N, CA, C and O atoms as a GROMACS GRO file, in nm:
protein
  480
    1MET      N    1   4.029  -4.077   5.556
    1MET     CA    2   4.029  -3.932   5.565
    1MET      C    3   3.937  -3.874   5.457
    1MET      O    4   3.940  -3.919   5.342
    2THR      N    5   3.857  -3.778   5.494
    2THR     CA    6   3.760  -3.719   5.403
    2THR      C    7   3.823  -3.602   5.328
    2THR      O    8   3.897  -3.522   5.385
    3ALA      N    9   3.792  -3.594   5.199
    3ALA     CA   10   3.842  -3.483   5.118
    3ALA      C   11   3.763  -3.357   5.152
    3ALA      O   12   3.641  -3.362   5.171
    4ASP      N   13   3.831  -3.246   5.160
    4ASP     CA   14   3.769  -3.118   5.191
    4ASP      C   15   3.738  -3.046   5.060
    4ASP      O   16   3.802  -2.946   5.027
    5ILE      N   17   3.640  -3.098   4.985
    5ILE     CA   18   3.614  -3.046   4.850
    5ILE      C   19   3.558  -2.904   4.852
    5ILE      O   20   3.565  -2.834   4.752
    6HIS      N   21   3.502  -2.862   4.965
    6HIS     CA   22   3.447  -2.726   4.976
    6HIS      C   23   3.542  -2.631   5.046
    6HIS      O   24   3.506  -2.517   5.075
    7CYS      N   25   3.662  -2.677   5.074
    7CYS     CA   26   3.766  -2.595   5.138
    7CYS      C   27   3.717  -2.536   5.271
    7CYS      O   28   3.748  -2.422   5.304
    8VAL      N   29   3.642  -2.614   5.346
    8VAL     CA   30   3.585  -2.567   5.472
    8VAL      C   31   3.696  -2.528   5.569
    8VAL      O   32   3.685  -2.426   5.638
    9THR      N   33   3.801  -2.607   5.576
    9THR     CA   34   3.910  -2.578   5.669
    9THR      C   35   3.974  -2.444   5.639
    9THR      O   36   3.996  -2.364   5.730
   10GLU      N   37   4.002  -2.418   5.513
   10GLU     CA   38   4.064  -2.291   5.474
   10GLU      C   39   3.967  -2.175   5.494
   10GLU      O   40   4.007  -2.068   5.541
   11ARG      N   41   3.841  -2.194   5.459
   11ARG     CA   42   3.742  -2.088   5.476
   11ARG      C   43   3.720  -2.056   5.623
   11ARG      O   44   3.701  -1.940   5.659
   12LEU      N   45   3.723  -2.158   5.709
   12LEU     CA   46   3.709  -2.135   5.853
   12LEU      C   47   3.830  -2.061   5.907
   12LEU      O   48   3.818  -1.977   5.996
   13LYS      N   49   3.947  -2.093   5.855
   13LYS     CA   50   4.068  -2.024   5.897
   13LYS      C   51   4.058  -1.874   5.864
   13LYS      O   52   4.095  -1.789   5.945
   14ARG      N   53   4.009  -1.842   5.744
   14ARG     CA   54   3.992  -1.702   5.706
   14ARG      C   55   3.884  -1.633   5.790
   14ARG      O   56   3.898  -1.516   5.827
   15ALA      N   57   3.777  -1.706   5.821
   15ALA     CA   58   3.670  -1.649   5.905
   15ALA      C   59   3.723  -1.620   6.045
   15ALA      O   60   3.686  -1.518   6.105
   16ARG      N   61   3.810  -1.707   6.097
   16ARG     CA   62   3.870  -1.682   6.229
   16ARG      C   63   3.953  -1.555   6.228
   16ARG      O   64   3.952  -1.479   6.326
   17ILE      N   65   4.024  -1.530   6.121
   17ILE     CA   66   4.104  -1.407   6.110
   17ILE      C   67   4.013  -1.286   6.112
   17ILE      O   68   4.041  -1.187   6.180
   18ARG      N   69   3.902  -1.293   6.036
   18ARG     CA   70   3.806  -1.181   6.035
   18ARG      C   71   3.745  -1.160   6.173
   18ARG      O   72   3.732  -1.047   6.219
   19LEU      N   73   3.707  -1.270   6.239
   19LEU     CA   74   3.646  -1.259   6.372
   19LEU      C   75   3.741  -1.198   6.474
   19LEU      O   76   3.699  -1.121   6.560
   20SER      N   77   3.870  -1.233   6.464
   20SER     CA   78   3.966  -1.183   6.562
   20SER      C   79   3.982  -1.031   6.556
   20SER      O   80   4.021  -0.970   6.656
   21GLY      N   81   3.951  -0.970   6.442
   21GLY     CA   82   3.962  -0.826   6.428
   21GLY      C   83   3.836  -0.750   6.465
   21GLY      O   84   3.833  -0.627   6.458
   22LEU      N   85   3.731  -0.820   6.503
   22LEU     CA   86   3.604  -0.756   6.535
   22LEU      C   87   3.594  -0.728   6.685
   22LEU      O   88   3.668  -0.786   6.764
   23PRO      N   89   3.501  -0.639   6.725
   23PRO     CA   90   3.478  -0.619   6.868
   23PRO      C   91   3.441  -0.752   6.934
   23PRO      O   92   3.364  -0.830   6.877
   24HIS      N   93   3.495  -0.776   7.051
   24HIS     CA   94   3.472  -0.900   7.127
   24HIS      C   95   3.525  -1.023   7.053
   24HIS      O   96   3.471  -1.132   7.064
   25GLY      N   97   3.633  -1.002   6.976
   25GLY     CA   98   3.692  -1.107   6.894
   25GLY      C   99   3.733  -1.230   6.973
   25GLY      O  100   3.716  -1.343   6.926
   26SER      N  101   3.789  -1.211   7.092
   26SER     CA  102   3.831  -1.328   7.169
   26SER      C  103   3.711  -1.412   7.214
   26SER      O  104   3.719  -1.534   7.216
   27LEU      N  105   3.600  -1.347   7.248
   27LEU     CA  106   3.478  -1.420   7.283
   27LEU      C  107   3.423  -1.494   7.161
   27LEU      O  108   3.381  -1.609   7.172
   28LEU      N  109   3.424  -1.428   7.046
   28LEU     CA  110   3.374  -1.491   6.923
   28LEU      C  111   3.458  -1.614   6.887
   28LEU      O  112   3.403  -1.717   6.848
   29LEU      N  113   3.590  -1.603   6.900
   29LEU     CA  114   3.677  -1.717   6.871
   29LEU      C  115   3.656  -1.829   6.973
   29LEU      O  116   3.659  -1.947   6.936
   30GLY      N  117   3.635  -1.794   7.098
   30GLY     CA  118   3.605  -1.895   7.200
   30GLY      C  119   3.475  -1.967   7.168
   30GLY      O  120   3.464  -2.088   7.189
   31PHE      N  121   3.377  -1.894   7.119
   31PHE     CA  122   3.250  -1.953   7.081
   31PHE      C  123   3.269  -2.052   6.965
   31PHE      O  124   3.212  -2.161   6.967
   32ILE      N  125   3.348  -2.013   6.867
   32ILE     CA  126   3.375  -2.102   6.753
   32ILE      C  127   3.447  -2.228   6.801
   32ILE      O  128   3.415  -2.338   6.757
   33ASP      N  129   3.543  -2.211   6.891
   33ASP     CA  130   3.612  -2.328   6.948
   33ASP      C  131   3.513  -2.418   7.020
   33ASP      O  132   3.520  -2.541   7.008
   34HIS      N  133   3.422  -2.358   7.094
   34HIS     CA  134   3.321  -2.435   7.168
   34HIS      C  135   3.234  -2.515   7.071
   34HIS      O  136   3.207  -2.632   7.095
   35LEU      N  137   3.191  -2.452   6.962
   35LEU     CA  138   3.109  -2.522   6.863
   35LEU      C  139   3.184  -2.639   6.803
   35LEU      O  140   3.128  -2.746   6.781
   36GLU      N  141   3.312  -2.619   6.776
   36GLU     CA  142   3.393  -2.729   6.722
   36GLU      C  143   3.405  -2.842   6.824
   36GLU      O  144   3.404  -2.959   6.787
   37SER      N  145   3.416  -2.807   6.952
   37SER     CA  146   3.427  -2.911   7.054
   37SER      C  147   3.298  -2.992   7.067
   37SER      O  148   3.300  -3.106   7.112
   38LEU      N  149   3.185  -2.932   7.027
   38LEU     CA  150   3.058  -3.003   7.029
   38LEU      C  151   3.040  -3.092   6.907
   38LEU      O  152   2.943  -3.167   6.898
   39GLY      N  153   3.135  -3.085   6.813
   39GLY     CA  154   3.128  -3.169   6.694
   39GLY      C  155   3.040  -3.114   6.583
   39GLY      O  156   2.988  -3.191   6.502
   40LEU      N  157   3.022  -2.984   6.578
   40LEU     CA  158   2.937  -2.921   6.477
   40LEU      C  159   3.018  -2.874   6.356
   40LEU      O  160   2.997  -2.763   6.308
   41SER      N  161   3.107  -2.955   6.309
   41SER     CA  162   3.206  -2.916   6.209
   41SER      C  163   3.153  -2.834   6.092
   41SER      O  164   3.196  -2.720   6.077
   42PRO      N  165   3.062  -2.884   6.008
   42PRO     CA  166   3.022  -2.802   5.894
   42PRO      C  167   2.944  -2.678   5.936
   42PRO      O  168   2.952  -2.574   5.870
   43ARG      N  169   2.870  -2.687   6.044
   43ARG     CA  170   2.788  -2.577   6.091
   43ARG      C  171   2.872  -2.463   6.146
   43ARG      O  172   2.827  -2.348   6.147
   44VAL      N  173   2.992  -2.492   6.193
   44VAL     CA  174   3.078  -2.390   6.253
   44VAL      C  175   3.109  -2.280   6.153
   44VAL      O  176   3.109  -2.162   6.189
   45LEU      N  177   3.136  -2.315   6.029
   45LEU     CA  178   3.165  -2.215   5.927
   45LEU      C  179   3.046  -2.122   5.907
   45LEU      O  180   3.062  -2.001   5.891
   46LYS      N  181   2.927  -2.178   5.908
   46LYS     CA  182   2.806  -2.096   5.892
   46LYS      C  183   2.794  -1.997   6.007
   46LYS      O  184   2.768  -1.878   5.985
   47TYR      N  185   2.812  -2.044   6.130
   47TYR     CA  186   2.806  -1.954   6.246
   47TYR      C  187   2.915  -1.847   6.237
   47TYR      O  188   2.889  -1.730   6.266
   48ALA      N  189   3.035  -1.885   6.198
   48ALA     CA  190   3.145  -1.789   6.188
   48ALA      C  191   3.112  -1.680   6.087
   48ALA      O  192   3.134  -1.562   6.114
   49ASN      N  193   3.061  -1.717   5.972
   49ASN     CA  194   3.026  -1.618   5.870
   49ASN      C  195   2.910  -1.530   5.916
   49ASN      O  196   2.911  -1.409   5.892
   50HIS      N  197   2.811  -1.589   5.981
   50HIS     CA  198   2.699  -1.509   6.032
   50HIS      C  199   2.749  -1.408   6.136
   50HIS      O  200   2.707  -1.292   6.134
   51LEU      N  201   2.837  -1.451   6.225
   51LEU     CA  202   2.887  -1.360   6.329
   51LEU      C  203   2.970  -1.247   6.269
   51LEU      O  204   2.966  -1.134   6.317
   52CYS      N  205   3.046  -1.278   6.163
   52CYS     CA  206   3.122  -1.172   6.094
   52CYS      C  207   3.026  -1.064   6.042
   52CYS      O  208   3.050  -0.945   6.060
   53LYS      N  209   2.920  -1.108   5.979
   53LYS     CA  210   2.822  -1.014   5.923
   53LYS      C  211   2.756  -0.932   6.034
   53LYS      O  212   2.746  -0.810   6.023
   54ILE      N  213   2.713  -0.999   6.139
   54ILE     CA  214   2.643  -0.930   6.248
   54ILE      C  215   2.734  -0.830   6.317
   54ILE      O  216   2.694  -0.716   6.340
   55PHE      N  217   2.857  -0.869   6.350
   55PHE     CA  218   2.944  -0.782   6.427
   55PHE      C  219   3.008  -0.671   6.344
   55PHE      O  220   3.064  -0.577   6.400
   56ARG      N  221   3.000  -0.680   6.213
   56ARG     CA  222   3.042  -0.567   6.130
   56ARG      C  223   2.934  -0.460   6.125
   56ARG      O  224   2.964  -0.341   6.123
   57GLN      N  225   2.808  -0.503   6.123
   57GLN     CA  226   2.698  -0.410   6.103
   57GLN      C  227   2.623  -0.372   6.231
   57GLN      O  228   2.574  -0.259   6.243
   58ALA      N  229   2.615  -0.464   6.326
   58ALA     CA  230   2.536  -0.439   6.448
   58ALA      C  231   2.607  -0.498   6.569
   58ALA      O  232   2.553  -0.588   6.634
   59PRO      N  233   2.728  -0.449   6.601
   59PRO     CA  234   2.802  -0.508   6.713
   59PRO      C  235   2.733  -0.483   6.847
   59PRO      O  236   2.664  -0.382   6.866
   60PHE      N  237   2.752  -0.576   6.939
   60PHE     CA  238   2.699  -0.565   7.074
   60PHE      C  239   2.786  -0.648   7.166
   60PHE      O  240   2.867  -0.728   7.118
   61ASP      N  241   2.771  -0.631   7.295
   61ASP     CA  242   2.848  -0.707   7.393
   61ASP      C  243   2.765  -0.827   7.437
   61ASP      O  244   2.673  -0.812   7.517
   62PRO      N  245   2.794  -0.947   7.386
   62PRO     CA  246   2.712  -1.063   7.417
   62PRO      C  247   2.708  -1.099   7.565
   62PRO      O  248   2.606  -1.145   7.616
   63ALA      N  249   2.819  -1.079   7.635
   63ALA     CA  250   2.825  -1.117   7.777
   63ALA      C  251   2.737  -1.028   7.864
   63ALA      O  252   2.684  -1.073   7.965
   64ASN      N  253   2.721  -0.903   7.825
   64ASN     CA  254   2.641  -0.808   7.903
   64ASN      C  255   2.516  -0.763   7.829
   64ASN      O  256   2.459  -0.659   7.861
   65ALA      N  257   2.474  -0.839   7.730
   65ALA     CA  258   2.361  -0.798   7.646
   65ALA      C  259   2.232  -0.798   7.726
   65ALA      O  260   2.194  -0.897   7.789
   66ALA      N  261   2.166  -0.685   7.723
   66ALA     CA  262   2.032  -0.673   7.781
   66ALA      C  263   1.931  -0.702   7.671
   66ALA      O  264   1.967  -0.711   7.553
   67ARG      N  265   1.809  -0.716   7.710
   67ARG     CA  266   1.702  -0.745   7.614
   67ARG      C  267   1.701  -0.643   7.500
   67ARG      O  268   1.687  -0.681   7.384
   68ARG      N  269   1.715  -0.516   7.532
   68ARG     CA  270   1.710  -0.412   7.428
   68ARG      C  271   1.826  -0.424   7.330
   68ARG      O  272   1.811  -0.392   7.212
   69ASP      N  273   1.943  -0.470   7.377
   69ASP     CA  274   2.058  -0.490   7.288
   69ASP      C  275   2.028  -0.600   7.186
   69ASP      O  276   2.054  -0.584   7.067
   70VAL      N  277   1.973  -0.710   7.236
   70VAL     CA  278   1.940  -0.822   7.147
   70VAL      C  279   1.828  -0.781   7.051
   70VAL      O  280   1.831  -0.817   6.934
   71GLU      N  281   1.730  -0.707   7.100
   71GLU     CA  282   1.622  -0.660   7.014
   71GLU      C  283   1.673  -0.569   6.904
   71GLU      O  284   1.624  -0.573   6.791
   72ARG      N  285   1.773  -0.486   6.935
   72ARG     CA  286   1.832  -0.398   6.834
   72ARG      C  287   1.898  -0.479   6.723
   72ARG      O  288   1.883  -0.447   6.605
   73VAL      N  289   1.970  -0.584   6.762
   73VAL     CA  290   2.037  -0.669   6.663
   73VAL      C  291   1.934  -0.746   6.581
   73VAL      O  292   1.947  -0.757   6.459
   74VAL      N  293   1.832  -0.799   6.646
   74VAL     CA  294   1.728  -0.873   6.575
   74VAL      C  295   1.651  -0.780   6.481
   74VAL      O  296   1.614  -0.821   6.371
   75ALA      N  297   1.627  -0.657   6.522
   75ALA     CA  298   1.560  -0.560   6.434
   75ALA      C  299   1.646  -0.535   6.311
   75ALA      O  300   1.594  -0.527   6.200
   76TRP      N  301   1.777  -0.522   6.330
   76TRP     CA  302   1.867  -0.505   6.215
   76TRP      C  303   1.858  -0.626   6.123
   76TRP      O  304   1.850  -0.611   6.001
   77ILE      N  305   1.858  -0.747   6.180
   77ILE     CA  306   1.848  -0.868   6.098
   77ILE      C  307   1.718  -0.869   6.021
   77ILE      O  308   1.717  -0.901   5.902
   78ASN      N  309   1.608  -0.833   6.086
   78ASN     CA  310   1.477  -0.834   6.019
   78ASN      C  311   1.468  -0.733   5.905
   78ASN      O  312   1.388  -0.751   5.814
   79ARG      N  313   1.548  -0.628   5.908
   79ARG     CA  314   1.548  -0.528   5.801
   79ARG      C  315   1.633  -0.568   5.682
   79ARG      O  316   1.629  -0.501   5.578
   80GLN      N  317   1.708  -0.675   5.692
   80GLN     CA  318   1.798  -0.715   5.584
   80GLN      C  319   1.720  -0.775   5.468
   80GLN      O  320   1.621  -0.845   5.488
   81PRO      N  321   1.767  -0.746   5.345
   81PRO     CA  322   1.697  -0.800   5.227
   81PRO      C  323   1.746  -0.942   5.195
   81PRO      O  324   1.811  -0.964   5.092
   82CYS      N  325   1.714  -1.036   5.282
   82CYS     CA  326   1.754  -1.174   5.258
   82CYS      C  327   1.637  -1.265   5.291
   82CYS      O  328   1.536  -1.221   5.348
   83ARG      N  329   1.650  -1.390   5.256
   83ARG     CA  330   1.542  -1.486   5.279
   83ARG      C  331   1.519  -1.509   5.428
   83ARG      O  332   1.608  -1.489   5.511
   84GLU      N  333   1.398  -1.550   5.458
   84GLU     CA  334   1.360  -1.574   5.597
   84GLU      C  335   1.448  -1.680   5.662
   84GLU      O  336   1.479  -1.670   5.781
   85TRP      N  337   1.487  -1.780   5.586
   85TRP     CA  338   1.570  -1.886   5.644
   85TRP      C  339   1.708  -1.833   5.682
   85TRP      O  340   1.766  -1.876   5.781
   86THR      N  341   1.760  -1.740   5.603
   86THR     CA  342   1.888  -1.676   5.636
   86THR      C  343   1.872  -1.592   5.762
   86THR      O  344   1.959  -1.593   5.849
   87LYS      N  345   1.763  -1.518   5.772
   87LYS     CA  346   1.736  -1.439   5.892
   87LYS      C  347   1.725  -1.530   6.014
   87LYS      O  348   1.775  -1.497   6.121
   88HIS      N  349   1.660  -1.643   5.996
   88HIS     CA  350   1.649  -1.740   6.105
   88HIS      C  351   1.788  -1.785   6.150
   88HIS      O  352   1.815  -1.793   6.270
   89GLY      N  353   1.876  -1.814   6.055
   89GLY     CA  354   2.013  -1.856   6.089
   89GLY      C  355   2.090  -1.748   6.162
   89GLY      O  356   2.165  -1.777   6.255
   90LEU      N  357   2.074  -1.622   6.120
   90LEU     CA  358   2.141  -1.510   6.187
   90LEU      C  359   2.090  -1.496   6.331
   90LEU      O  360   2.169  -1.475   6.423
   91LYS      N  361   1.959  -1.506   6.349
   91LYS     CA  362   1.902  -1.496   6.484
   91LYS      C  363   1.948  -1.611   6.572
   91LYS      O  364   1.974  -1.592   6.691
   92MET      N  365   1.958  -1.730   6.515
   92MET     CA  366   2.004  -1.845   6.592
   92MET      C  367   2.150  -1.826   6.634
   92MET      O  368   2.189  -1.864   6.744
   93ALA      N  369   2.230  -1.767   6.546
   93ALA     CA  370   2.369  -1.739   6.581
   93ALA      C  371   2.376  -1.642   6.699
   93ALA      O  372   2.457  -1.661   6.790
   94VAL      N  373   2.292  -1.539   6.698
   94VAL     CA  374   2.288  -1.444   6.809
   94VAL      C  375   2.245  -1.515   6.937
   94VAL      O  376   2.306  -1.497   7.043
   95ARG      N  377   2.142  -1.595   6.926
   95ARG     CA  378   2.090  -1.665   7.044
   95ARG      C  379   2.194  -1.758   7.105
   95ARG      O  380   2.215  -1.758   7.226
   96LYS      N  381   2.260  -1.838   7.021
   96LYS     CA  382   2.361  -1.931   7.071
   96LYS      C  383   2.482  -1.858   7.126
   96LYS      O  384   2.541  -1.901   7.226
   97LEU      N  385   2.521  -1.746   7.064
   97LEU     CA  386   2.635  -1.669   7.114
   97LEU      C  387   2.604  -1.610   7.251
   97LEU      O  388   2.688  -1.617   7.341
   98VAL      N  389   2.486  -1.553   7.269
   98VAL     CA  390   2.448  -1.496   7.398
   98VAL      C  391   2.440  -1.607   7.503
   98VAL      O  392   2.482  -1.588   7.617
   99GLN      N  393   2.388  -1.720   7.464
   99GLN     CA  394   2.382  -1.835   7.555
   99GLN      C  395   2.523  -1.875   7.597
   99GLN      O  396   2.548  -1.899   7.716
  100TYR      N  397   2.615  -1.883   7.503
  100TYR     CA  398   2.754  -1.917   7.535
  100TYR      C  399   2.818  -1.810   7.623
  100TYR      O  400   2.887  -1.842   7.720
  101ALA      N  401   2.796  -1.682   7.590
  101ALA     CA  402   2.858  -1.572   7.664
  101ALA      C  403   2.808  -1.566   7.808
  101ALA      O  404   2.884  -1.534   7.899
  102LYS      N  405   2.682  -1.596   7.830
  102LYS     CA  406   2.624  -1.586   7.964
  102LYS      C  407   2.642  -1.711   8.048
  102LYS      O  408   2.654  -1.703   8.170
  103TYR      N  409   2.644  -1.829   7.983
  103TYR     CA  410   2.648  -1.956   8.057
  103TYR      C  411   2.770  -2.041   8.029
  103TYR      O  412   2.790  -2.143   8.095
  104GLY      N  413   2.854  -2.002   7.933
  104GLY     CA  414   2.976  -2.077   7.904
  104GLY      C  415   2.957  -2.198   7.817
  104GLY      O  416   3.052  -2.273   7.793
  105SER      N  417   2.836  -2.220   7.767
  105SER     CA  418   2.808  -2.334   7.681
  105SER      C  419   2.682  -2.305   7.602
  105SER      O  420   2.604  -2.216   7.637
  106CYS      N  421   2.662  -2.380   7.496
  106CYS     CA  422   2.537  -2.368   7.420
  106CYS      C  423   2.487  -2.506   7.379
  106CYS      O  424   2.418  -2.520   7.278
  107ASP      N  425   2.522  -2.607   7.457
  107ASP     CA  426   2.472  -2.741   7.425
  107ASP      C  427   2.328  -2.755   7.472
  107ASP      O  428   2.270  -2.660   7.526
  108GLY      N  429   2.270  -2.871   7.453
  108GLY     CA  430   2.130  -2.893   7.483
  108GLY      C  431   2.094  -2.884   7.630
  108GLY      O  432   1.976  -2.866   7.663
  109ARG      N  433   2.191  -2.896   7.720
  109ARG     CA  434   2.164  -2.891   7.865
  109ARG      C  435   2.175  -2.749   7.921
  109ARG      O  436   2.142  -2.727   8.037
  110THR      N  437   2.220  -2.656   7.842
  110THR     CA  438   2.241  -2.519   7.889
  110THR      C  439   2.110  -2.441   7.882
  110THR      O  440   2.039  -2.450   7.782
  111PRO      N  441   2.077  -2.364   7.986
  111PRO     CA  442   1.954  -2.285   7.981
  111PRO      C  443   1.961  -2.180   7.871
  111PRO      O  444   2.068  -2.132   7.835
  112LEU      N  445   1.846  -2.146   7.818
  112LEU     CA  446   1.839  -2.045   7.713
  112LEU      C  447   1.832  -1.906   7.775
  112LEU      O  448   1.777  -1.889   7.883
  113PRO      N  449   1.888  -1.807   7.704
  113PRO     CA  450   1.872  -1.670   7.753
  113PRO      C  451   1.725  -1.630   7.740
  113PRO      O  452   1.652  -1.686   7.658
  114PRO      N  453   1.681  -1.532   7.820
  114PRO     CA  454   1.541  -1.489   7.812
  114PRO      C  455   1.506  -1.447   7.669
  114PRO      O  456   1.587  -1.384   7.600
  115ARG      N  457   1.388  -1.481   7.626
  115ARG     CA  458   1.345  -1.448   7.491
  115ARG      C  459   1.280  -1.311   7.485
  115ARG      O  460   1.221  -1.264   7.583
  116SER      N  461   1.291  -1.251   7.370
  116SER     CA  462   1.221  -1.126   7.346
  116SER      C  463   1.144  -1.143   7.215
  116SER      O  464   1.173  -1.235   7.139
  117PRO      N  465   1.047  -1.057   7.187
  117PRO     CA  466   0.968  -1.072   7.064
  117PRO      C  467   1.057  -1.074   6.941
  117PRO      O  468   1.148  -0.991   6.930
  118GLY      N  469   1.034  -1.165   6.851
  118GLY     CA  470   1.112  -1.174   6.729
  118GLY      C  471   1.248  -1.237   6.748
  118GLY      O  472   1.326  -1.242   6.653
  119TYR      N  473   1.277  -1.284   6.866
  119TYR     CA  474   1.410  -1.338   6.899
  119TYR      C  475   1.403  -1.489   6.910
  119TYR      O  476   1.451  -1.546   7.008
  120LEU      N  477   1.344  -1.552   6.813
  120LEU     CA  478   1.328  -1.698   6.807
  120LEU      C  479   1.270  -1.746   6.936
  120LEU      O  480   1.248  -1.867   6.952
   0.00000   0.00000   0.00000
């Protein structure tokens, strides 16, 4: 058994509580469950934290997101005062969430949602 020296389990539990209180919380929690089922254990916490940040500041409906909705969220991400790699991670979280919301999965065999400028 591996020691959880970074308290990932506890931090993910707290992130789940935050996600459940956000708009589309049940979809967000389903997405996190899906990521865990794919075996992305350490990465799941990163996605959960990114989604908390995005849905607090720029909420949208991932299942019915049109191109302009995604562009609005990506524009918000691009305006943030953070490193480009962090912005890349936030955009990837949006992309994977929309992919999950529209197709029910975000594994390598699932088609990607249509791309828009600046949307990875």
